[in-house]
N, C-alpha and C positions, 0 to 999 in steps of 0.2 A: 378108893378106886384102885384098879390094877395097873401096874406099870412094869416095864422091863428096865431094871436098874443095873447100872455098871458099878461094881464094887472094886474091881481090880482091872487095870489096863491089861488087854490081851486075854482076859478071861471071859467065859460065857456070861451073858446077861441073865439076871435072876428075875423071874416074875414074882412080884410081891405087892402087898397092899401099901399104898402111900397116901399122904394127905394132900389135898389141893384146896387152898383157901378160896373164898368167893372173890369175884372181881372187884378191884378198887376203882376209883375215878379214872376214866379213860381206858378201862379194860373190859374185855368180854370173856365169858366162858363158852367153850365150844365142845360139844360132844362129838368125838371123832368117828368118822365112818371108814376112813382109809388113810394110811401113811406109808409112803414108799421108802425103800431102803436106798440111801444115797451113800456114795463112797466117802463123803465128808463125815457122815455118822461113823462109818467103819474106822476112819482115820482117828477120830476122837476116842473110840472104844479101844483102839490099839495104843493110845497115848502119843500119837504122832504130833498132836497140836497142844499137848499139855492140858491143864484144867484141873478143877477140884473134883474129888470123889467123896461119896457116891454121887452119881449123876444119872439123869434120864435124858437120853438123846432123842433124835427124830425131829424133823423139821419140814418135811415135804408132805403136807397133810390137807385133809378136807373134812368138813363135818357141818353141824348145825349149831347155831347160837342157842344156848340155854339160859344164860344170865347176862345182863348188861349193867355195867358200872355207871356211876354218875357221870354225866357230861358227854356220853357217847351219843352221837347223832348219825342218822342215816342208816341205822340197822334196827331190825326188829327180832323178837324171839322167833326162833324157827328158821331164820334165814340160812340158806346153804352158803358156805364161805370156804375160801382157801385159807390155810394157815401157813405163814412163811417165817423165815428167820429175819426178814427185813424189818427191823425195828427202828423207826425214825422219830426223832424228837420234834422235827418240823421247824426248828428255829436256829440251828447251828449254820455255819457258813455253807456246808455241803448241802444240807436240806434246802436252804434258801436258794441254792443254785440247781434245784431239781435233781439232786444226786443222793437220794435217800439210802442207797446201798453203801455210801461212804459216810453215813451219819457219824459225827464226831463226839456225840454225847455218850459217855461211858454208861454201861449197864452191868451191875453186879449180879451175875446169874446165881450166886449162892444165896442171895436175899430175895429171890423171886417167890412165886406162889406155892412152890413145892416144899414139902418137908417129909421126913421119914414118918413111919407110923407113930413113933414115940416122940415126934416133934423135933428131931435132929435135922441138921443141915443136909439139904439135897439139892444139888445144882440143877437148874433148869437149862439143860444143854442146848446150845445154839439159840438161846432165848425163846425156845418153843417147848421142848420136853414132850414131843409128840409120840414117843413110843409108849403111849398110855391111853386110857379110855377117854380122858378129857384133858383139856388144856385151858389155862387162863393166860391170855396174851394182851399186849397193847393193841388198841384199835388200829394202829398203823400197820399191823401185821396181818390184817385180814382184808379180803375183797370178795364181794358177792359173785356167785356163779349161778347159771341157770338152774331152775328146779329139776329139769329133766336130764341133766348132764350126769353121767355115771361118776360116782365119787372116786373110784379107783383110777379113772382116766384124768379127772379134774385135778386130783392131788399132784399130778406130775407137773402141772403149771406152777407149783409153788417153788420149784428149784430147778430140776433138770432141764425143763423146756426153756424157761426164761434165761437160764445161765448160758445155754448153747445158742439159742436163737438171738438173744439180746446181744451176745458178744459180736454177732455179725451185723445186726440191724442198728444197735445203739452205739456200741463201742467203736467198731470199725467203720460203720456206715458204708457198707459195701455197695458199690454202684453197679447198674446193669452193664454187663460185658466184662466184669472183673474176673480174674482167675484166682482160685482158692485151693489151698491144701488144708485138710482137717486131719490132724494127727490124733488118732483114737476114734474108733467107731462104736463106743459104748453109748450109754444113755445121753450124756451131754454132747458127744460128738455127732450123734445122729440128729440132734436138734440144731447144731451148728450147720449141718448139711441142709436141713429143712429151711433154716433161715437164709442160707445162700441161694437156695432155689427161689424163694419168695422175692429176694432182692434182685434176682435176675442175673446171677453170676453165669458166665459163659462156660467155664470149666470148673468142676468141683471134684477134686481128687482126694479120695480117702486113703489114708495110710494107716495100716494096722498090722498086727502080728499074725492074724489068721485069715484064711480064705473065707471062712464062714462069716466073719464080721464084715469083710469086704463085700460079700454078696448082700448082706443086710444093708450096708451103706448104699448100694445101688438101688435097692428097694425104696430107700428114703430120699433118693434124688441125686446121689453122686453120679457123675458122668464117667469116672474112672476109678479103679482101685489099684493100689500099689502095696505090695507086701513089704513091711518094714524089715523083715528078716531076709529079704532078697539082696542081691549084690548092688550096692550103691543106689538105693531107691531115689535119691535126689537127682541122679542122672536120668532115671526113668521119667521123673516129673519134668525135667528140663526138655526131654525129647517130646513130651506131650504139649509143651508150650513154646515150641519153636526155638528152644535154647535159652529163653529168657528167664524162666522161673515164674513164680506166681506173685500176684499183688499182695496176698494175705496168707499167712500160715496161722491157723488156730490150733494151739496146743491144748487139747482138752483132757489130757491125762496128767496125773500128778507124779511125773517121773522126770528126774533130772536128765536122763539120757534123751528123752524126747525134746527137751529144751535145747540140749547141746546140738541136736541135728537140725533144728528149725531154720536157722539162717541159711543153710545150704539150699533150701528150696526157693529162696526169695529172688524176685526180680529187682532191678534197680528201683529205688523209691518205695519198695515194698515194706510191709510191716508184719512183725510177729505179734500175735495177740495172745497174751498169757491168761488162760482160763483155768486149767487144771492146777491144783495146789499141792505141791509135794510136802512131805513132812518138814518140820522145823529143822534147820541145819543143812538141808540139801542145797547145793549150789550148782550153778551152770556157768559155762565159760564161752566167751566169744572174743573175736578180735575187734576192738573198737575202731581201729583204723579202717577195716573193711566196711563196717557199718556206716561210719561217717562218710567214707569215700563214695559209697553207693546211695547216700541220703536215705538210708533205711531207718526204721524205728521199732521200738518195742512198746506195746500198749498193754496195760493191765486191765482186766475186766472181771470185777466182782459181781456175781449174780446178774451178769449181762447188763449192768447199768439200768436195771429195771425200775420204772415208776409204776407201781401196781395198778393204780386206777386209770392210768393211761394205756398200759401195755396189755393187761389181762383181757379187757373187752375186745381188743384187736385180735389177740390170739384165739379167743373163743369164736369170733367171727370166722377166722380162717379154718378152725376146726369144723364149724357148721357147714362151711362151703366145701369141705373135703380137701382143703389145701394144706392142712396140718394134721399129721398122723399123731393121735394120742392113744386110742384104743390099742393100736398095734405095738405100742411101746411096752405094754404090760406083758411080762413074760409069765409070771406065776403069782398066785394069791395064797397068802398064809394067814393063819390065826396068830394072835399075839403070843400065844403059848408056843408057837413054832418059829419065833423070831430068830433064834440062833441057827436054825436050819436055813432060813431065808438069807441070813448074813453069809453063811458058808457058801451058799449057792451063788450069791453075788460076787464073793471074792474069787470064785472059780473062773470068773470072767466070761461066762457064756450067756449072761442075761442082758436084757435091755433095761428093765426095771422090775424088781420084785416088790410086791405091795402087801402090807399088813392090812387085812380087812376086818373091821370090828363088827 
């Protein structure tokens, strides 16, 4: 099959033929219809998170099951499914506590189903390797979607939507009437905003570098927009909240500077929710005294604390009711052969989500 292979960090991906073995026990093969470009993929391609090369990245995908391994139950050939990076063993302490995104069982991505055409090592990036025509993944990484749901919209539920929405609904458990700042109005940030709307937040304040993105944030439910490049944006937020600050700050971009500024927006007993993932080695600073004195906290949120079979049907219902925008998140569609163009466009910062359509 064809795949977009990363041979050197920070270099263009190469479209080439690779091998994909059949599914083993507990696995399925999925012929992909769509895979979105996520900033985590770009970070891996640029070497920000390390890893083995060559590799095939991509993890925000949707398609149809074409083969089923021994022991897989609840799925049939032809089923339309999401493909995610959430690979869960089902028996470790985190999985037993309904936290599959924190699964503690290691998975060696260099010994997965992918090999080069001549049988050499090829890493299955993010345990999915979905910048390819097909994938073989563990059954824990898929969930059914409706037959009539557009694949290029559905695939966004595999990462960007659940990461932003879940940070609000699962990690922070935002209550009606709460006040929220979302730093970053990209794909994940827009879904944090949508989550805050559904949870009943009273004020949802988007903070971003451009007026264009703030306008988009308002489209997706933000009540206010504040330019991060303006003079003391935290003071503007304080003015909007009667001087208190907000109950929650969701940092949805992988930038140390965004984390450095987050505490300035907080009200007493407020919480910073760490969603965006900066490169390895990036640090952020704060004064523990102020955090402790104000009884504030920092919460980490990986993939929105999502439990696929619980959360995906709920989000699909919201989409069908018109309460969750998915179609509007798709900025542009590209062929696999155009993936480097799609990545460059995503890095330019003007997209919601670019999608590779097979």
